[in-house]
N, C-alpha and C positions, 0 to 999 in steps of 0.2 A: 288154572292159573288166572288171576284177575289181570285185566288190562287197565293200566293207569291212563288218565287223560293225555299225559305227555307222550306215552307210548302209542296211543291211538293216533295222535296228531302226527308223530313221526312216520307211522305206517302209512297214513293217508298221503303224506307228502311224497313218500317213496313210490307209492303206487302211481300218483299223479305224474311224477317225474318220469317214471318208466313209460307211461302212456304217451307223454310228450315225445320222448325219444323214438318210440315205435311209430307214432303218427307222422313225426317230422322227418324221419329218416329218408324215405324215398324222395321227398320233394327237395331235400337239402343235399342229396348225394351228388353234388357237382363240385368242380374246382371253383372256389370263390375267393374274393378278396374281402378281408375284414379289417376295420368296420366297412360297412357298405357305402358310407358317405363321409366326406371331410370338407372343410372350408376351402374356398378358392384362395390362392395367393400365399398359403402357409406351407410349413414343413410338417410332415407327419410320418408316423410309423404304421405300416400296414402288414398284414399277414396273409399269405396265400395259403388257404386251407385246402388240403388235399385228402379226400377220403379214398380208401381202397374199395372199389366197387366189385371186385372179382371175388368169387367164392374159393378159388384155387390158386390164384397168382398174387404176387406181391409187387408193390410199386417200388421201383429202384431209380427212377429219374424224373425230374420235372424241369421243363423248359418254359420260361415265360418271356414273351416278347413285349417290350415296352413301346408305347405309341410314339412313332417318330414324327407324326404330324403335330404333336405337342410334346417336344422333348423335355426331359427333366435334367437340370444342371447337376443336381446332387442325387446320387443313388448309392446307398451303402447297405451292405447286408449284415445281418446279425449272425455270428458263427453258430452253427448247429452241429453238435457232436455227432459223428458218424456220417456226415455229408460233406462233400467237397463242392464248393460253389465257384463258378467261373463267370466273369462279367465280360461281355463283348461290346465294343464300341463301334459306332458308325459315324461317318462324316456328315455334317449337317449342310443342307443346301443354303441355309441362312444362319449366320452366327447367332448364338443365344447369349444375351447380356445377363450376367450374374454378378452382383456385388461390384459393378463397374468394370468387369472384365468380359471380353468376348469369348464365348465357348464355341469352338469349331467342331467338336464331336461330343456325342453323348452315349450313354449306355443304351443299347438297343435290345439286349437279350441277357437273361440270367439263366444259367443251367446248374441245377443241383443234381449231383450224382451220388448215390449211396456207396459208402465204403463197404469193403468185404464184411459180411455179417450183419449189415444194417439193411432195413427194408421197412416198408409200411405193409404190414400183413393184412390179410382179409379181416374185416371187422374193425380196423384201426384207421386213424387219420393222423396227419402231421401238419404243422404250421411252419411256414418258411417266412421269417420276418425280414422286412426291408424298410429302410428310412428313405423317404422320397421328398423332393422339393426343388424349387418352389412350385406349388400347384399352379397350373395356368389359370388365367382369369377370363379367357375368351372362349371357354367351352364349359358345358355342364356335366361332362363325363369323360372318363378315360377308360379305354378298352384294352385289356391285357390278354392276348391270345396265348393259350398254354397247351403244351403237349405232355401227356402223362404216359410213361413207359413202364410196362410190367416185365417181370423176370422171365416170362414165357415169350417175350418178343412183341407182344401186342402193344400198339401205340394208340391211345385215345386222344383225339384232336378236339380240344375245347376251344373252338375258333369261330363258332357261329354267332353272328350278331342278331340280337332281337330287333324286330321291326314293330313299330307302333301299330296297334290294332290287330296284331297277329299272335297266335299262341307262342309260348316260349319254345325255342328250338331244342332239339334233342341233346345237343352238345354245346350249350351256350358258353361264350367266352366270359371270363370274369370282368365285371364292370364296376368301376369306382365312381360314384356320383359326387359331383362337386357342387357345393352350395355357396350362396352368396355370404360374404363375411357379415357377422352380426352387427358390427360397428364400422361404418365406412371411414370413420376418422381414426381407426386403430392404426398402430404402427405398421409400416409395410413389411412384407415377408422378409426383406433383407435384414431386418433388425431382430431376427429371431434369437440371436445371442443376447441382445439387450433385454428382451423379454424374459429370458432365462435368468439373467442377473437380477431383474426386478423381482422375479419369483423368489430368488434367494434372499433378497433384502426383506421381502415380506415375511419369509420364514424366520429370519433372524429377529425381526421386530416382534413377531409373535412369541418367539422363545424368550426374548428379554422381558416382555410383558408377563409371561407365565412365571419367570423367575421372580419378578417384582411382587406378584401376587403371593407367591410362596413365602417370600421373606416377610411380607406383611402379615400373613397368617401366623408364621412363627413368632413374630413380635407380639402379636395379640396373646398367643398362648403363654409366652414368657411373662407378659404383664399380668395375666390372670393368676399364674402360679405365684408370682411375687406378691400380689395383693393377698392371696390366700395365706401365704406364709406370714405376712405382716399381721393379719387378723389373728392367726394362731398365736403369734408372739404376744400380742396385747392381752389375749385371754389368759395366757400363762402368767403374765405379770400381775393381772388382776387377781388371779387365784392365789398367788404368793402373798400379795398385800393383805388379803382377808385371812 
């Protein structure tokens, strides 16, 4: 059987992808937060990615502790079928101002527990998505300590913090890097609803522009057809006169 260029390309891509998975697997087999970095001062959605590292047991619970030294005023979870999420709040030593209001308590822990018949089986992973904000502007990272519980009772504590100049710990805690905002004159984090409205206005403007272009093309086509019909009519009249 002959192998076409397209088939050879697809085969090469599949082999390369498999190689990446095999090579990257051991290094990436930790509980992590994705994406790894977000801008300071904004609102964002992140996912806690949990791989099952056991060959025989399945993951049935994830507990994530949020940093209380940099509390987050807004914490919202995305529903995940088969999992029940519980948010725990703690009192703040110092109130947190958000949208002109003083927040006296913040979410300090999120626990996801698998419902009956649900689990992260060996060789699988699951992502637990959360909306967070506003990101603090006085630190360059947030550390989320996590506990992963298996159905055989084993608990893996992803709580070790990496230290500069030292090897990565065996059970590192998920870390979210915070970067400086690209434009210092950009709207403050409290105006995230306004930015969403602006995005909607841009989308509407683009839609209107697309509609106008479409109508313009239709008009040109109709004009061409009309001109062609006019020429055909003149030719018929000329033929009749001769």
